[in-house]
N, C-alpha and C positions, 0 to 999 in steps of 0.2 A: 646720255643715251643709255639704252638697256637693251642686250640682245640676247636670245636664248641659246645660240648655238657656239658662242665663243664669249669670253671674258673681254670687256672692254673698259678701260680706265684711263682716264686723262689727269696727269698731275704735272704742273710746272711747265706746261707747254708740248709736253710729250704725250702723245696717244699711244697706248698699248693694246694690240689685239693678239689676244693669246686664245688658241685652239684648246680646246678643254674636254677633250673625249679620250684619255689617255689608253683606255682599254682596247679601243679600237685605233690606235696609232693617229688619234684626231681625224678620222676619216670624214668626208663633207657629205651633207645631204642637200636635198633640195632647198630646204630651208637655209642652210649655211651660205649657199650661193647667192640668194635673195638678200641675206642680211649683209654679206660681204659687198655687194653692189652698193647698198644703202648707205653702209658705214664710210666706204671711201668717198661717197658723194656728200656726206654729212661732213666729212674731214675737211673738203675743200670750201664748204660754206662756213665752217666754224674758225673764225679768227683766233680762238684761243689754241688751236693746234697749230703747232709749228713743225713738228717732226712725227712721224709714225713708226713704231717698232713692232713688227711682226713675228711672232714665235709660237712655240706649242708647248703643252703641258706634257709631263712623261718622257717617254723614251723616243717618241716621234714629233716630227715637226707637222706634217700632214701626208698621210698616205694615200691622198687622193679620194675620188668619189667612192662611196660606200658601195660595196658589190652588192650587197642585198637591196639598200634603200635607194640606190640611184641605178646601177647597172642592171639590175633584176627587174625593175620597173620600166626602164627604156626600152628593153626588148619588146614590151608589150604596147607600147605608145604607137601611135600613128606618125607618118612622116611629119605632118604640121606641128604636133605636140613635141617630137624631138628636135626640129629646128627650133621651135620656141626655146628649149633648154640649152642648146647651143649658142644660141644669140644670148642668153643669160649669162652663161660662164663668159662668153667674150666681152660683155658689159663690165663685167668686174674687173678685167684686165684693162679694159679703156679708161675705167675711172681710177684705176693705180697710175695708169701712166699719163693721164690727165691731171692728175694731182699735183700741183706745182709746189709742192712740199717734199723733202726727202723722205724715202721709206726705206728702213732698214729691216732685213730678213735676218733674225738670229736662227739659225737652223740648227736645232739641237739634236736632231735625228734624221730618221729616214723622210725624204721629200721625193714623193713618188707621184707620178701622172699628174693630175691638178695641181697636187701639192707643190711638186717641181716647178710648175707654171707660175704658182704664186710667188716663190721665191725669185723666180726668173724676172718676173714683172717688178720687182722691187729694184730700190736704185743701188743698193749695195748689200751684199751677202756675206755675212760673217758665219762661218762654220764652227761648230764644236768638232774636236777630233772624231766624234762618233757620227757625225752626219754622213749620209750618203744621197745620191740623187740618181733617180731613173725615170726617164720619160716612157712610160709604159704602155702607150696608147695600141701600139701593134700587138702587144700581148692579148688583147680582147678583141681583135679583129677591126681597129679603129686606124685611121691614118695618123702620122705624127703631126698633121697639121691641126692643132687643137688650142685654143686660147692664145694664138699669136704666137706659137712656137717656132715656125717656121719665118717668121719675121724678126723675132727676138734673139733666138738662139744662135744661128750664124753671125749676127752681129757682134755678139759676146765671144764665142769661141772659134768662129769660122765656119764656112761652108762645109768641109770635109769632116771636120768633128761633128758638127751638128748632125750631117746626114747619117753618121755612124750611129750616134747615139739614138736617134729617132728610128732609124730602120731596124735596130737590135732591140731597143728597149732594155738594154743591159744596164745594171746597177754599177755605179762608180763610187769609191770612197771620197772621203775628204780631200786627201793628197792628190788624188787624180783631178778632182774638181780645182784645187788650186793651180797645178800644172797646167789645165788648159785655159784657165782664166775664169772658170764658172764662179769660183770662189774670190773674193777680194782678200780673205785671210782666214787663217784656222786659229782657234782659240781654245785653250784648255775648257773642257767642257764645263767645270764648276765656275769659270770666269767669263762664259759666255754673255750674259745678260750685263753683267757689270761693263764689259767691253763695248756691247751695244748702246747701253744708256750714256756711257761716256763720250760715244761718238754723236748720240742724239742730242747731248748737251751742247757738244761744240757746235753742231749744226744750229741748234737752237740760238746761241749767242752770236751767230754770225750774221751776214747781210742777209735776211730772208728774201727780200725782194730779188736780189742778185741770184740767189740760189735757184729761186723758182725760174726766173728766165733761163739760167743755165740748163735746167732740166728740160724746159720746154724746147729749147733750142738743140738739145742733144737728140731728140726725137725727130724734130721737124726736119734737121739737116741731112738726116739719114738718107732722104730720098732726094737730094738736090744736088745740082752740080756745083762745082766751086764758086762760079760767079753768081749764083743764086744764095749760097751759103755767106758768102762775102757781103752781099748787100743786106741780108739778114742781120747778120752779126753788127754791122757798122750801124744799123738803125737801133738794134738792141742795145749796144754799149753806149751809144748817144743817150738812150733812155735812162741807163743806169747812172749816167754821169749828171742828170737833173735830180738825182735823189739826194736826201740828207745823208745816207749811208755813205755815198762817195765823199761828200764834204767831211763827215767824221773819220772815215779812214785816211783821209790826208791830214787832218788835225792831229789825230792820234800817232801818226808816224813822224810828224814834226816835233811833236811834244814828247815822242818816246814813252809811249803809254799803249796799254790795251785799248782796241777800239770798243766804243758803247754803241753799238747800232740800234736802229729803231726796232722795238720789239712790238709794234701795233700791226 
């Protein structure tokens, strides 16, 4: 696959998506959104992709939509065109959350606006000590309800903290992200990608089917009552018990060796 608005690489089962406009802190364009929607759909179809790492080049992870190339053009669009664009941005998140493969965001710098949402829509967020987050939508007269923010953010950091971040648009540093649960861990800046790829390799060598089921149920159970969730988990776990990975996990435990899960 080849894309114009970011670098895409696939090596040893790990797909890397790297924003590559460091002069503008990897600001997004209309083309970037369209290509992101496509790349995550392709990652779902491509059996060679086991794990995705999302990161940025230079000092920023992603500073959100370009002021001139997106916001400047949106103000001159009619309502139908604007809605078409917002549906596209939401489709990016839909494809990320629908991808039954782990996504690791290696946040190397500022993640603002839509950039913060791309990190939020990932499964794991590793932050450089230089990373910062800002849900900036209110700063440009938009609601904090953007790209699934009001669905995802409260589930990760709680309703009260989420309300404060989307109401104020304030910027928070890596330590605050870790304190409130937005970051999974903080990593020395120079070691960020090494840490991300170490984690990606661990996932890649794990039970991929079970990981996909786990990601799917994490989202689906969020809106269920306990009885529904238990029924869903019982069926899903029974399905996992039918896999060769389950048999291999048992044999490896008995034989006191690392398991060799199915890579297909």
